[in-house]
Kinemage of the C-alpha trace (Angstrom):
@kinemage 1
@onewidth
@group {chain A} dominant
@subgroup {mainchain}
@vectorlist {calphas} color= white
{ca met a 1} P 79.496 113.047 82.946
{ca arg a 2} L 76.663 111.502 84.708
{ca ile a 3} L 73.342 110.560 82.487
{ca thr a 4} L 72.253 111.838 86.534
{ca thr a 5} L 74.769 115.069 85.958
{ca arg a 6} L 73.291 115.641 82.036
{ca his a 7} L 69.819 115.675 83.117
{ca ala a 8} L 70.854 118.424 85.885
{ca val a 9} L 73.016 120.305 82.907
{ca arg a 10} L 69.957 119.673 80.645
{ca thr a 11} L 67.488 121.644 83.269
{ca val a 12} L 70.050 124.928 82.830
{ca gln a 13} L 70.326 125.008 79.669
{ca thr a 14} L 66.524 124.683 79.061
{ca leu a 15} L 66.830 127.813 81.136
{ca cys a 16} L 68.998 129.456 79.642
{ca val a 17} L 68.030 129.307 76.402
{ca thr a 18} L 66.194 133.195 76.961
{ca leu a 19} L 69.209 134.597 78.561
{ca thr a 20} L 71.233 133.379 75.129
{ca ala a 21} L 69.114 134.649 72.929
{ca ala a 22} L 68.628 137.505 74.551
{ca leu a 23} L 72.540 138.413 74.623
{ca val a 24} L 72.873 137.049 71.391
{ca ala a 25} L 70.710 139.756 69.979
{ca thr a 26} L 72.562 142.459 71.518
{ca gly a 27} L 75.643 141.276 69.874
{ca cys a 28} L 77.138 141.422 73.524
{ca gly a 29} L 79.764 145.104 72.090
{ca arg a 30} L 80.900 143.528 68.949
{ca ser a 31} L 82.448 146.126 66.708
{ca glu a 32} L 82.253 145.030 62.831
{ca asp a 33} L 85.784 144.111 62.409
{ca ser a 34} L 86.255 141.983 66.084
{ca gly a 35} L 84.426 139.417 67.482
{ca pro a 36} L 83.377 135.629 66.731
{ca gly a 37} L 84.801 134.383 63.396
{ca asn a 38} L 87.355 137.194 63.319
{ca asp a 39} L 88.950 137.319 66.328
{ca ala a 40} L 92.849 137.733 66.013
{ca pro a 41} L 94.831 133.981 67.948
{ca ala a 42} L 95.966 135.289 71.325
{ca glu a 43} L 99.461 135.749 72.305
{ca ile a 44} L 101.312 134.314 74.880
{ca gly a 45} L 104.367 136.146 75.869
{ca ala a 46} L 107.601 134.874 76.207
{ca gly a 47} L 109.007 133.690 80.048
{ca lys a 48} L 107.480 132.702 83.061
{ca ala a 49} L 104.075 133.200 83.839
{ca lys a 50} L 103.118 135.772 86.884
{ca gly a 51} L 100.614 137.112 88.468
{ca thr a 52} L 97.038 135.328 89.494
{ca val a 53} L 94.625 133.209 87.445
{ca val a 54} L 91.473 133.093 88.566
{ca met a 55} L 89.821 129.673 86.909
{ca trp a 56} L 86.472 128.069 87.152
{ca ser a 57} L 85.972 124.143 87.141
{ca leu a 58} L 83.293 122.639 86.738
{ca gly a 59} L 81.030 120.021 89.009
{ca asp a 60} L 82.569 119.012 91.885
{ca pro a 61} L 85.622 120.795 93.803
{ca asp a 62} L 88.715 118.646 91.686
{ca glu a 63} L 91.767 118.229 93.862
{ca asp a 64} L 93.524 116.427 91.306
{ca leu a 65} L 93.142 119.969 88.862
{ca lys a 66} L 94.358 121.643 92.307
{ca glu a 67} L 98.008 119.266 92.270
{ca leu a 68} L 98.494 120.102 88.676
{ca ala a 69} L 98.324 124.194 89.651
{ca lys a 70} L 100.141 123.383 92.263
{ca lys a 71} L 102.701 121.987 89.797
{ca phe a 72} L 102.500 124.960 87.597
{ca lys a 73} L 103.139 127.250 90.654
{ca gln a 74} L 106.692 125.071 90.928
{ca glu a 75} L 107.476 125.949 87.572
{ca asn a 76} L 106.110 129.275 88.129
{ca pro a 77} L 106.787 131.160 91.145
{ca asp a 78} L 105.368 134.228 90.816
{ca ala a 79} L 102.623 133.402 89.444
{ca asp a 80} L 99.185 131.599 91.691
{ca val a 81} L 95.947 129.802 90.648
{ca lys a 82} L 92.976 129.864 92.435
{ca ile a 83} L 90.319 127.227 91.566
{ca thr a 84} L 86.506 127.692 91.667
{ca ala a 85} L 84.508 125.033 91.444
{ca val a 86} L 81.231 125.708 89.750
{ca pro a 87} L 78.300 122.929 90.024
{ca trp a 88} L 77.264 121.598 86.528
{ca asp a 89} L 73.690 122.156 87.461
{ca gly a 90} L 74.495 126.033 88.008
{ca ala a 91} L 77.800 126.428 85.452
{ca his a 92} L 75.996 127.974 82.035
{ca asp a 93} L 74.021 130.098 83.452
{ca lys a 94} L 76.790 131.505 85.253
{ca leu a 95} L 78.967 131.333 82.884
{ca thr a 96} L 76.545 133.120 80.616
{ca thr a 97} L 75.968 135.602 82.994
{ca ala a 98} L 79.279 136.047 83.446
{ca ile a 99} L 80.128 136.635 80.183
{ca ala a 100} L 76.745 139.648 79.649
{ca gly a 101} L 78.426 141.177 82.707
{ca gly a 102} L 82.043 141.633 81.801
{ca asn a 103} L 82.780 139.909 85.486
{ca thr a 104} L 84.563 136.927 84.364
{ca pro a 105} L 87.302 135.183 86.326
{ca asp a 106} L 90.546 134.554 83.564
{ca met a 107} L 89.609 131.035 82.547
{ca ser a 108} L 87.361 128.134 82.784
{ca met a 109} L 86.388 124.575 82.050
{ca val a 110} L 83.735 124.862 79.021
{ca gly a 111} L 81.182 122.308 78.558
{ca ser a 112} L 82.093 121.082 74.546
{ca thr a 113} L 78.512 121.595 73.582
{ca trp a 114} L 78.474 125.454 75.045
{ca met a 115} L 81.594 126.542 73.095
{ca ala a 116} L 79.604 127.535 69.714
{ca glu a 117} L 77.402 129.366 71.809
{ca met a 118} L 79.925 131.533 74.132
{ca ala a 119} L 82.322 131.872 71.718
{ca ala a 120} L 79.325 133.680 69.674
{ca leu a 121} L 78.498 136.040 72.551
{ca asn a 122} L 81.802 137.667 72.610
{ca gly a 123} L 82.750 135.971 75.401
{ca phe a 124} L 86.023 134.087 74.690
{ca gln a 125} L 89.778 134.685 73.473
{ca ala a 126} L 90.975 132.822 70.189
{ca thr a 127} L 93.208 130.260 70.697
{ca pro a 128} L 96.748 130.791 70.165
{ca thr a 129} L 98.853 129.512 66.988
{ca ser a 130} L 101.054 128.194 69.461
{ca ile a 131} L 98.556 125.747 70.914
{ca lys a 132} L 98.872 123.134 67.580
{ca ser a 133} L 95.562 121.822 66.362
{ca ser a 134} L 97.415 118.847 65.419
{ca asp a 135} L 98.769 117.840 69.243
{ca phe a 136} L 94.494 116.566 70.005
{ca tyr a 137} L 92.136 114.345 67.940
{ca pro a 138} L 90.918 116.422 65.125
{ca gly a 139} L 87.405 115.316 66.496
{ca gln a 140} L 88.201 116.408 70.117
{ca trp a 141} L 89.602 120.055 68.313
{ca asp a 142} L 86.388 120.770 66.426
{ca thr a 143} L 84.997 121.302 69.733
{ca thr a 144} L 86.358 123.936 70.539
{ca lys a 145} L 85.649 125.812 66.604
{ca tyr a 146} L 83.454 128.606 66.642
{ca lys a 147} L 82.674 130.040 62.706
{ca asn a 148} L 86.392 127.668 61.899
{ca thr a 149} L 87.883 129.793 64.712
{ca ser a 150} L 89.399 128.121 67.556
{ca tyr a 151} L 88.504 129.479 71.158
{ca gly a 152} L 90.149 127.042 73.731
{ca val a 153} L 91.900 123.825 73.995
{ca pro a 154} L 90.741 120.145 74.721
{ca phe a 155} L 91.092 119.202 78.372
{ca ile a 156} L 88.768 116.168 78.611
{ca ala a 157} L 87.054 113.969 76.048
{ca asp a 158} L 84.245 112.159 76.301
{ca thr a 159} L 83.310 109.300 73.375
{ca gln a 160} L 80.870 106.321 73.817
{ca ala a 161} L 82.257 102.784 73.479
{ca val a 162} L 79.820 99.535 73.675
{ca tyr a 163} L 80.110 97.781 77.006
{ca tyr a 164} L 79.172 93.901 77.149
{ca arg a 165} L 78.955 91.005 80.182
{ca thr a 166} L 80.465 88.182 79.351
{ca asp a 167} L 79.323 85.900 81.675
{ca leu a 168} L 76.121 86.871 79.808
{ca thr a 169} L 77.136 86.581 76.124
{ca ala a 170} L 78.785 83.926 76.433
{ca lys a 171} L 76.009 81.975 77.110
{ca ala a 172} L 74.492 83.424 74.001
{ca gly a 173} L 77.664 81.158 72.245
{ca ile a 174} L 79.083 85.382 71.377
{ca lys a 175} L 83.064 84.244 72.262
{ca gly a 176} L 84.714 87.238 72.729
{ca ala a 177} L 83.346 90.843 71.416
{ca leu a 178} L 79.805 91.238 69.603
{ca ala a 179} L 80.371 91.597 65.532
{ca gly a 180} L 81.747 95.169 64.901
{ca asp a 181} L 79.550 95.977 61.734
{ca trp a 182} L 76.307 96.986 62.063
{ca asp a 183} L 74.057 94.037 61.077
{ca gly a 184} L 76.513 90.834 63.114
{ca tyr a 185} L 76.102 93.511 65.758
{ca leu a 186} L 72.133 92.790 65.718
{ca lys a 187} L 72.325 88.856 64.975
{ca asp a 188} L 74.637 89.186 68.046
{ca leu a 189} L 71.550 90.971 70.465
{ca lys a 190} L 68.749 88.741 68.643
{ca ala a 191} L 70.981 85.749 70.182
{ca ile a 192} L 71.738 87.377 73.109
{ca gln a 193} L 68.087 87.789 73.441
{ca ala a 194} L 66.774 84.419 72.911
{ca thr a 195} L 68.586 83.502 76.046
{ca ala a 196} L 66.653 85.890 78.484
{ca gly a 197} L 64.565 83.727 81.171
{ca lys a 198} L 66.273 80.836 79.796
{ca glu a 199} L 70.063 80.383 79.790
{ca asn a 200} L 70.500 83.895 81.487
{ca pro a 201} L 67.108 84.163 84.199
{ca lys a 202} L 67.694 87.369 84.810
{ca leu a 203} L 68.015 89.009 81.744
{ca arg a 204} L 65.377 90.970 80.230
{ca his a 205} L 66.757 92.663 77.288
{ca ala a 206} L 69.734 92.256 75.357
{ca ser a 207} L 70.665 95.743 75.135
{ca gly a 208} L 70.103 98.987 76.917
{ca leu a 209} L 68.687 101.947 75.305
{ca val a 210} L 69.337 105.992 76.260
{ca met a 211} L 65.748 107.738 75.902
{ca gly a 212} L 65.020 111.418 76.305
{ca phe a 213} L 68.314 113.952 77.013
{ca asn a 214} L 71.064 113.268 75.442
{ca ser a 215} L 69.893 110.113 73.264
{ca trp a 216} L 71.370 112.693 69.795
{ca ile a 217} L 74.317 111.262 70.944
{ca phe a 218} L 73.920 107.565 70.438
{ca trp a 219} L 72.087 108.534 67.425
{ca leu a 220} L 74.367 111.290 65.250
{ca pro a 221} L 77.125 108.726 65.133
{ca met a 222} L 74.662 106.424 62.992
{ca val a 223} L 74.237 109.499 60.350
{ca trp a 224} L 77.850 110.096 60.276
{ca gln a 225} L 78.214 106.291 59.445
{ca gln a 226} L 76.607 106.040 56.394
{ca gly a 227} L 79.073 109.223 55.290
{ca ser a 228} L 76.440 111.764 55.463
{ca asp a 229} L 75.400 114.827 58.219
{ca ile a 230} L 72.628 116.368 59.697
{ca tyr a 231} L 73.752 119.955 58.522
{ca asp a 232} L 75.765 121.135 55.635
{ca ala a 233} L 78.198 123.608 56.463
{ca lys a 234} L 79.044 125.455 52.980
{ca thr a 235} L 75.351 126.303 52.723
{ca gly a 236} L 73.909 126.679 56.346
{ca lys a 237} L 71.122 123.971 55.991
{ca phe a 238} L 69.942 121.111 57.591
{ca thr a 239} L 70.037 117.857 55.946
{ca phe a 240} L 67.918 115.969 57.580
{ca asp a 241} L 65.624 114.984 54.251
{ca thr a 242} L 68.579 112.625 53.246
{ca pro a 243} L 68.001 108.486 52.702
{ca glu a 244} L 71.456 108.296 54.835
{ca val a 245} L 69.541 109.891 57.705
{ca ala a 246} L 66.274 107.758 57.051
{ca lys a 247} L 69.096 104.198 57.219
{ca ala a 248} L 70.170 106.124 60.600
{ca leu a 249} L 67.122 106.644 61.726
{ca glu a 250} L 65.980 102.790 60.698
{ca asn a 251} L 68.670 101.338 62.450
{ca tyr a 252} L 68.288 103.511 65.459
{ca ala a 253} L 64.841 102.307 66.092
{ca ser a 254} L 65.367 98.056 65.030
{ca val a 255} L 67.042 97.735 68.409
{ca pro a 256} L 63.738 98.257 70.374
{ca lys a 257} L 61.368 97.453 67.785
{ca gln a 258} L 62.698 93.970 67.995
{ca gly a 259} L 62.270 93.978 71.768
{ca leu a 260} L 66.178 93.857 72.129
{ca ala a 261} L 66.064 97.045 73.963
{ca pro a 262} L 63.606 98.869 76.765
{ca thr a 263} L 61.407 101.384 75.931
{ca asp a 264} L 61.046 103.040 79.457
{ca arg a 265} L 63.505 105.243 80.728
{ca ala a 266} L 65.292 102.623 82.672
{ca asp a 267} L 68.236 102.919 84.772
{ca asn a 268} L 70.418 101.929 82.011
{ca val a 269} L 73.647 101.538 84.631
{ca gln a 270} L 71.747 99.566 87.123
{ca ala a 271} L 70.387 97.314 84.866
{ca phe a 272} L 73.613 96.200 83.423
{ca gln a 273} L 74.819 95.651 86.925
{ca asp a 274} L 72.292 94.032 87.922
{ca gly a 275} L 72.325 91.787 84.534
{ca leu a 276} L 69.078 92.763 83.323
{ca thr a 277} L 70.526 94.169 80.208
{ca ala a 278} L 74.116 92.511 78.892
{ca val a 279} L 75.444 94.941 76.231
{ca tyr a 280} L 75.203 98.603 76.960
{ca gln a 281} L 76.999 102.163 74.880
{ca glu a 282} L 78.324 104.655 77.190
{ca gly a 283} L 81.465 106.854 77.790
{ca ala a 284} L 84.538 105.411 80.174
{ca trp a 285} L 83.352 106.899 83.158
{ca ala a 286} L 80.542 103.762 83.560
{ca gly a 287} L 84.087 101.362 83.963
{ca gly a 288} L 84.460 103.740 87.082
{ca thr a 289} L 81.332 103.117 88.428
{ca phe a 290} L 80.807 99.730 87.493
{ca his a 291} L 84.064 98.805 89.601
{ca lys a 292} L 83.365 100.804 92.203
{ca asp a 293} L 79.439 99.844 92.819
{ca ser a 294} L 79.892 95.741 91.380
{ca pro a 295} L 83.643 94.842 92.493
{ca gln a 296} L 82.019 91.487 92.161
{ca leu a 297} L 81.812 92.419 88.054
{ca asp a 298} L 85.277 93.026 87.825
{ca gly a 299} L 86.137 90.664 84.796
{ca lys a 300} L 82.905 90.046 83.463
{ca trp a 301} L 82.404 92.657 81.390
{ca lys a 302} L 84.604 94.592 78.278
{ca thr a 303} L 83.908 96.794 76.404
{ca met a 304} L 84.366 97.444 72.339
{ca pro a 305} L 84.204 100.073 69.584
{ca met a 306} L 80.697 101.275 68.468
{ca pro a 307} L 79.200 99.396 65.527
{ca tyr a 308} L 78.973 100.925 62.550
{ca thr a 309} L 77.429 100.462 58.878
{ca lys a 310} L 79.623 101.971 56.167
{ca gln a 311} L 82.186 104.038 58.185
{ca pro a 312} L 83.357 103.643 62.079
{ca ala a 313} L 82.526 107.364 63.340
{ca gly a 314} L 81.466 108.444 67.173
{ca phe a 315} L 80.873 111.112 69.115
{ca ala a 316} L 83.075 113.772 70.375
{ca gly a 317} L 82.443 115.890 73.720
{ca gly a 318} L 84.035 116.447 76.665
{ca thr a 319} L 85.545 119.544 78.474
{ca asp a 320} L 87.200 122.156 76.850
{ca leu a 321} L 89.457 125.476 78.243
{ca ala a 322} L 88.892 128.422 77.654
{ca val a 323} L 90.517 132.034 78.047
{ca phe a 324} L 87.883 134.495 78.641
{ca lys a 325} L 88.371 138.461 76.658
{ca glu a 326} L 87.714 140.102 80.238
{ca ala a 327} L 90.673 138.042 81.511
{ca lys a 328} L 92.803 140.439 84.036
{ca asn a 329} L 95.651 138.124 83.301
{ca pro a 330} L 95.155 136.546 79.863
{ca asp a 331} L 99.143 135.399 79.145
{ca ala a 332} L 99.155 133.470 83.005
{ca ala a 333} L 96.100 132.157 82.123
{ca trp a 334} L 97.180 130.667 78.520
{ca lys a 335} L 100.479 129.560 79.808
{ca phe a 336} L 97.853 127.210 82.544
{ca ala a 337} L 95.858 126.370 79.537
{ca gln a 338} L 99.064 125.304 77.444
{ca phe a 339} L 100.481 123.529 81.132
{ca leu a 340} L 97.621 121.453 81.534
{ca thr a 341} L 97.255 120.191 78.139
{ca glu a 342} L 100.920 118.973 77.959
{ca pro a 343} L 100.636 115.210 77.313
{ca ala a 344} L 102.387 114.843 80.622
{ca asn a 345} L 100.095 116.387 82.775
{ca leu a 346} L 97.250 115.167 80.520
{ca ala a 347} L 97.940 111.762 81.270
{ca thr a 348} L 98.224 112.592 84.799
{ca tyr a 349} L 94.878 113.911 85.214
{ca ser a 350} L 94.001 110.692 83.148
{ca lys a 351} L 95.248 108.466 85.419
{ca ala a 352} L 93.890 110.364 88.358
{ca thr a 353} L 89.989 111.262 87.885
{ca gly a 354} L 89.617 108.370 85.268
{ca ser a 355} L 88.517 110.702 82.766
{ca leu a 356} L 90.105 110.099 78.884
{ca pro a 357} L 92.626 112.621 77.782
{ca pro a 358} L 91.940 114.445 74.268
{ca ser a 359} L 95.372 114.373 72.789
{ca pro a 360} L 97.080 110.441 71.644
{ca gln a 361} L 100.575 111.871 72.877
{ca ala a 362} L 98.953 111.899 76.655
{ca trp a 363} L 97.495 108.216 76.313
{ca thr a 364} L 100.992 106.673 74.277
{ca glu a 365} L 102.692 108.964 77.754
{ca gly a 366} L 100.740 107.046 80.295
{ca lys a 367} L 100.456 103.946 78.608
{ca leu a 368} L 97.021 103.844 79.136
{ca thr a 369} L 95.892 101.748 76.378
{ca glu a 370} L 97.814 98.830 78.891
{ca asp a 371} L 93.963 98.660 80.199
{ca glu a 372} L 91.785 96.797 78.291
{ca asn a 373} L 88.878 98.103 79.070
{ca leu a 374} L 90.047 101.601 77.359
{ca lys a 375} L 91.294 100.491 74.028
{ca ala a 376} L 87.773 100.900 72.921
{ca phe a 377} L 87.503 104.788 73.537
{ca ala a 378} L 91.021 105.149 71.891
{ca glu a 379} L 90.126 103.647 69.245
{ca gln a 380} L 87.127 105.730 68.963
{ca leu a 381} L 88.663 108.549 69.418
{ca glu a 382} L 90.614 108.104 66.848
{ca val a 383} L 87.047 108.217 64.702
{ca ser a 384} L 85.272 110.751 66.733
{ca lys a 385} L 83.230 113.537 65.462
{ca ala a 386} L 81.761 117.163 67.007
{ca pro a 387} L 78.818 117.980 66.273
{ca pro a 388} L 77.538 121.025 64.192
{ca ala a 389} L 79.455 124.694 66.077
{ca ile a 390} L 76.295 126.331 65.727
{ca thr a 391} L 74.237 128.654 68.940
{ca thr a 392} L 71.553 127.078 68.202
{ca trp a 393} L 72.865 123.599 68.942
{ca gln a 394} L 71.333 122.807 72.261
{ca gln a 395} L 67.836 123.444 70.683
{ca ile a 396} L 68.356 121.093 67.946
{ca ala a 397} L 69.557 118.475 69.928
{ca asp a 398} L 66.898 118.946 72.917
{ca thr a 399} L 64.334 118.655 69.250
{ca ile a 400} L 66.417 115.431 67.993
{ca asp a 401} L 65.742 113.989 71.324
{ca ser a 402} L 61.967 114.470 71.394
{ca glu a 403} L 61.587 112.847 67.659
{ca leu a 404} L 63.505 109.803 68.891
{ca glu a 405} L 61.228 108.477 71.574
{ca lys a 406} L 58.544 109.179 69.617
{ca leu a 407} L 60.150 107.026 67.200
{ca thr a 408} L 61.036 104.579 69.505
{ca leu a 409} L 57.224 104.024 71.094
{ca gly a 410} L 55.906 103.990 67.866
{ca lys a 411} L 54.367 107.346 67.365
{ca ala a 412} L 55.974 108.212 64.649
{ca thr a 413} L 57.402 106.783 61.154
{ca val a 414} L 60.834 107.677 60.187
{ca ala a 415} L 59.191 109.883 57.320
{ca glu a 416} L 57.788 111.718 59.826
{ca val a 417} L 60.575 111.992 61.948
{ca gln a 418} L 62.682 113.467 59.183
{ca lys a 419} L 60.014 116.029 58.136
{ca thr a 420} L 59.508 117.150 61.537
{ca leu a 421} L 63.437 117.452 62.419
{ca gln a 422} L 64.019 119.017 58.061
{ca ser a 423} L 60.906 121.823 59.466
{ca lys a 424} L 61.716 122.296 63.373
{ca ala a 425} L 65.901 122.413 62.756
{ca thr a 426} L 65.302 125.091 59.953
{ca ser a 427} L 62.643 126.642 62.126
{ca ile a 428} L 65.006 127.133 64.952
{ca gly a 429} L 67.869 128.133 62.571
{ca thr a 430} L 71.536 128.089 63.108
{ca gly a 431} L 71.694 131.381 65.352
{ca arg a 432} L 74.482 133.520 64.534
């Protein structure tokens, strides 16, 4: 998902907070002995799929998904799959409205950070036990969970790695990748910055920096790298007030405060292509953009895993598949979800779209790590972690984004940001 798209998604998510709160408050017809957290796993019947499966995909019309649907039909002659594309900027609203009205398709792609919220609306069936969590990266599987129950299957993985311009970093005396430890990484950024306007005439900042929307994606792993977290699921309490969170905030702010990254909402992708920045953290989609928009840079950029402090960690996100409780053909829908997430089909889809598969076996079958620039993402998926599976997560994430911006701009200290985050998060709560 590109940043520009994320901005659109954020707008919709914000607009939908009120609607979601109202839906959660009603419980959506939930009974005491069933519903989110108490759902028994769905069952997949024996034999081939039959009947029509109606599915919503997210984003532009997905011809590669339709090709897999054709293959599914070849294996299941009595089944048919009808796929309707739902633009990202309308997806959240459309999904929550459909769940509230009991007028859903059989299945849909669902943004991973929406899973808990929509599962709490009693929207999804629990994942059948025949779909094994062990077939997926643990962090990716956790994106399907709400109250320790899985409500979907990972389909498209998302995590971040570091992109670096070898033609620019070499002029700073850096041979190969930057240091993998945080202190060494910071030292390398300083060395790159020292070449700005000199050996690298166009360079303005050693590193790019995401400001505002979704900046939490790049900061939260820094907390995990400290061996800590922002939320304790056992107590149901937020933990923004720990020394580890303070250290993560200090590290995050240290890059722009030392003039190593811009403090405006610059187009990081364009700046990287133009040589205004030499290093940038982003998802795998960025590599495709660099190749498409700036083919002259092919061979002049590489990727590396995210630098870390005490232990490696990264963000786990992406898109999951979910079958709705109001599905008219749930058995065929689950069979299609199971088919799509078979390693060979995940690998096929990944190669066609440039997305990351959430299954280690799919990486193996597709020989994806033969692409040197994908290796860093494969390593990150091994240590990726999902954000807290709480229904208020988007509100918490928006609060983090806002406070990180204040910290970056010097409008708040680390202590003030911690105090605000702890207070606001506690006030927002965890929902259901």
